[in-house]
C-alpha positions as CSV (number, residue, x, y, z in Angstrom):
1,X,0.0,0.0,0.0
2,X,1.2,3.5,-0.8
3,X,0.2,6.0,1.9
4,X,0.3,9.8,1.4
5,X,0.1,11.0,5.0
6,X,-0.6,14.7,5.2
7,X,-0.4,16.8,8.4
8,X,-2.4,19.9,7.7
9,X,-2.3,21.1,11.3
10,X,0.1,23.1,13.4
11,X,2.7,21.2,15.4
12,X,1.0,22.3,18.6
13,X,-2.2,20.5,17.5
14,X,-0.2,17.4,16.5
15,X,1.2,17.2,20.0
16,X,-1.9,18.2,21.9
17,X,-4.1,15.8,19.9
18,X,-1.6,12.9,20.0
19,X,-1.6,12.5,16.3
20,X,-0.1,9.2,15.5
21,X,3.0,8.7,13.3
22,X,2.7,7.6,9.7
23,X,3.9,4.0,10.4
24,X,1.0,3.5,12.9
25,X,-1.6,4.9,10.4
26,X,-0.2,2.7,7.7
27,X,-0.5,-0.4,9.9
28,X,-4.1,0.4,10.9
29,X,-5.1,1.1,7.3
30,X,-3.5,-2.1,6.0
31,X,-5.4,-4.1,8.6
32,X,-8.7,-2.5,7.5
33,X,-8.1,-2.9,3.8
34,X,-6.7,-6.4,3.8
35,X,-6.0,-7.7,0.3
36,X,-7.7,-4.7,-1.2
37,X,-4.9,-2.5,0.1
38,X,-1.9,-4.5,-1.2
39,X,-1.4,-2.3,-4.3
40,X,-3.7,0.5,-3.3
41,X,-2.9,4.2,-2.9
42,X,-4.6,6.1,-0.1
43,X,-4.3,9.6,1.2
44,X,-4.8,10.3,4.9
45,X,-5.1,14.0,5.7
46,X,-5.1,15.2,9.3
47,X,-6.9,18.5,9.6
48,X,-8.2,21.1,12.1
49,X,-11.8,21.9,12.9
50,X,-12.4,24.7,10.2
51,X,-11.2,22.4,7.4
52,X,-13.3,19.5,8.7
53,X,-16.3,21.7,9.0
54,X,-15.9,23.0,5.5
55,X,-15.6,19.5,4.0
56,X,-18.5,18.2,6.1
57,X,-20.7,21.0,5.0
58,X,-19.7,20.8,1.3
59,X,-19.9,17.0,1.0
60,X,-22.3,15.8,3.6
61,X,-24.5,18.9,4.1
62,X,-23.9,18.8,7.8
63,X,-22.8,21.7,10.0
64,X,-19.6,21.6,12.0
65,X,-16.5,19.4,12.1
66,X,-16.7,15.6,12.3
67,X,-14.2,12.9,13.3
68,X,-13.5,11.2,10.0
69,X,-14.6,11.6,6.4
70,X,-13.9,9.2,3.6
71,X,-13.8,10.0,-0.1
72,X,-13.7,6.8,-2.2
73,X,-12.2,7.3,-5.6
74,X,-14.3,6.2,-8.5
75,X,-12.4,5.9,-11.7
76,X,-14.1,6.7,-15.0
77,X,-15.1,3.8,-17.1
78,X,-12.1,2.2,-18.8
79,X,-9.6,3.7,-16.4
80,X,-7.8,1.5,-14.0
81,X,-6.0,3.2,-11.1
82,X,-4.8,1.8,-7.7
83,X,-6.2,4.9,-6.0
84,X,-8.8,3.9,-3.3
85,X,-9.4,7.4,-2.1
86,X,-8.9,9.9,0.7
87,X,-9.5,9.8,4.4
88,X,-9.7,13.1,6.3
89,X,-9.4,13.0,10.1
90,X,-10.1,16.0,12.4
91,X,-7.4,15.9,15.1
92,X,-9.2,18.0,17.7
93,X,-12.5,16.1,17.3
94,X,-10.8,12.7,17.7
95,X,-8.8,13.9,20.7
96,X,-12.0,15.3,22.3
97,X,-14.0,12.1,21.6
98,X,-11.2,10.0,23.1
99,X,-11.3,12.0,26.3
100,X,-15.1,12.1,26.5
101,X,-15.4,8.3,25.8
102,X,-12.5,7.5,28.2
103,X,-10.5,5.8,25.5
104,X,-6.8,6.1,24.8
105,X,-6.0,8.5,22.0
106,X,-4.1,5.8,20.2
107,X,-7.1,3.4,20.3
108,X,-9.5,6.0,19.1
109,X,-7.1,7.1,16.2
110,X,-6.8,3.4,15.2
111,X,-10.6,3.1,15.2
112,X,-11.1,6.3,13.1
113,X,-8.5,5.2,10.5
114,X,-10.0,1.7,10.3
115,X,-13.5,3.1,10.0
116,X,-12.4,5.5,7.2
117,X,-10.6,2.7,5.4
118,X,-13.6,0.4,5.5
119,X,-15.7,3.2,3.9
120,X,-13.1,3.4,1.1
121,X,-13.8,-0.3,0.2
122,X,-17.6,0.0,0.3
123,X,-18.7,-0.4,3.9
124,X,-21.3,2.0,5.3
125,X,-23.5,2.4,8.3
126,X,-26.6,4.0,6.8
127,X,-28.9,1.0,7.3
128,X,-29.0,-0.8,10.6
129,X,-27.8,-4.2,9.2
130,X,-24.9,-2.6,7.4
131,X,-24.0,-0.6,10.5
132,X,-24.0,-3.7,12.6
133,X,-21.8,-5.6,10.1
134,X,-19.4,-2.7,9.9
135,X,-19.2,-2.3,13.6
136,X,-18.5,-6.1,14.0
137,X,-15.7,-5.9,11.4
138,X,-14.2,-2.8,13.0
139,X,-14.2,-4.6,16.4
140,X,-12.6,-7.7,14.9
141,X,-9.9,-5.7,13.2
142,X,-9.2,-3.6,16.3
143,X,-9.0,-6.8,18.5
144,X,-6.5,-8.3,16.0
145,X,-4.4,-5.2,16.6
146,X,-4.7,-5.4,20.4
147,X,-7.4,-2.8,21.0
148,X,-10.7,-3.2,22.8
149,X,-14.2,-3.0,21.4
150,X,-14.9,0.7,20.7
151,X,-18.6,0.1,20.9
152,X,-18.6,-1.7,24.2
153,X,-21.6,-0.5,26.3
154,X,-23.2,1.5,23.4
155,X,-25.9,-0.9,22.5
156,X,-26.9,-2.1,26.0
């Protein structure tokens, strides 16, 4: 997998939000993509709240920043490219969620990268059955990497 890891935030945000190093992001993304990621190209861009809010508004019609956005690449007919797409992660939102949910920053970052990666290969959580399948797969991948279930206690 070829990863283009972009830090579009100030160094103070990188430290305060415990933004992971590229090697960790690559490992998490490879786990999410499996065989689909072997020859794939993916961009992961770490952003601040204004950029996340602008993208969320433009592409999802929702106000404010969000934790992770995925933009799967769809090649025109007859064009074959290894590009899977882009993942945009809002560092301050992920850091805040980790604190609020009493999770380690590392575990929450891993979850967001895996979640975004699964979106790039066609998973979604619009319908309840699809959401349940995606959550189960995320939990399985995270467990394989040594992280606990990010949804523990949510559905009880």
